[in-house]
BADREN-575564 format. One line per 2 residues: their letters; for each residue x negated, y negated, z negated of C-alpha. Coordinates in steps of 0.1 Angstrom, whole numbers, plus 5000, padded with zeros to 4 digits. Example, Ala and Ser with C-alpha at 12.3 -4.5 7.8 and 13.67 -1.06 7.14 Angstrom:
! residues 2
AS> 4877 5045 4922 | 4863 5011 4929
! end
This chain:
! residues 86
MH> 5969 1039 8394 | 5949 1068 8375
ES> 5937 1081 8411 | 5920 1047 8425
GL> 5907 1044 8391 | 5888 1077 8389
IQ> 5876 1073 8425 | 5861 1035 8419
TL> 5847 1051 8385 | 5829 1082 8402
MH> 5817 1063 8434 | 5804 1037 8410
RV> 5786 1065 8393 | 5771 1073 8428
EV> 5758 1037 8435 | 5744 1036 8399
EL> 5722 1066 8409 | 5713 1052 8441
GN> 5699 1019 8425 | 5691 0991 8447
GD> 5672 1009 8474 | 5687 1013 8513
DR> 5693 1050 8508 | 5723 1063 8528
VK> 5743 1092 8512 | 5744 1120 8535
TL> 5766 1142 8513 | 5782 1138 8480
CF> 5793 1169 8459 | 5822 1164 8433
EI> 5832 1193 8409 | 5871 1193 8394
GA> 5872 1207 8360 | 5888 1241 8356
LS> 5917 1224 8338 | 5920 1193 8353
DT> 5951 1184 8376 | 5930 1163 8404
NP> 5939 1174 8438 | 5908 1182 8459
TW> 5919 1172 8491 | 5928 1138 8476
LQ> 5893 1134 8460 | 5876 1146 8490
QG> 5898 1119 8513 | 5894 1093 8485
AA> 5857 1092 8482 | 5852 1092 8520
HY> 5876 1062 8523 | 5860 1045 8498
AL> 5824 1049 8513 | 5838 1036 8545
EM> 5852 1005 8529 | 5826 0997 8507
WG> 5794 1011 8526 | 5804 1010 8561
YE> 5803 1050 8567 | 5817 1080 8556
PE> 5792 1108 8539 | 5804 1146 8539
VL> 5825 1150 8507 | 5825 1186 8491
VE> 5845 1194 8465 | 5844 1225 8441
RG> 5868 1234 8415 | 5849 1248 8382
QD> 5855 1280 8367 | 5847 1272 8328
AT> 5880 1262 8310 | 5861 1258 8277
GP> 5833 1236 8292 | 5829 1200 8282
HA> 5840 1188 8319 | 5870 1212 8320
LG> 5893 1180 8321 | 5875 1157 8339
VT> 5855 1154 8373 | 5820 1150 8377
LR> 5791 1144 8402 | 5772 1173 8410
SM> 5748 1164 8436 | 5741 1142 8464
IL> 5719 1144 8493 | 5704 1115 8511
EG> 5695 1110 8544 | 5662 1108 8556
! end
């Protein structure tokens, strides 16, 4: 499934960014490229579900739609930022 693979890839990126610390993610922000057909609701729910299953809690998940149809990420989804608790 393309969708579940995308969620796993994005959330793995979050885990790499976190490293091996004990930090908890409070908020994740993703950007869907202007030309991507990824559903924002699906992405939000999928990321929250992944976090609950793998981390034991659900961070707030924000999804924004990019406006630049000519940018390098126009067809994809990127991790824009994350806020840690504490």
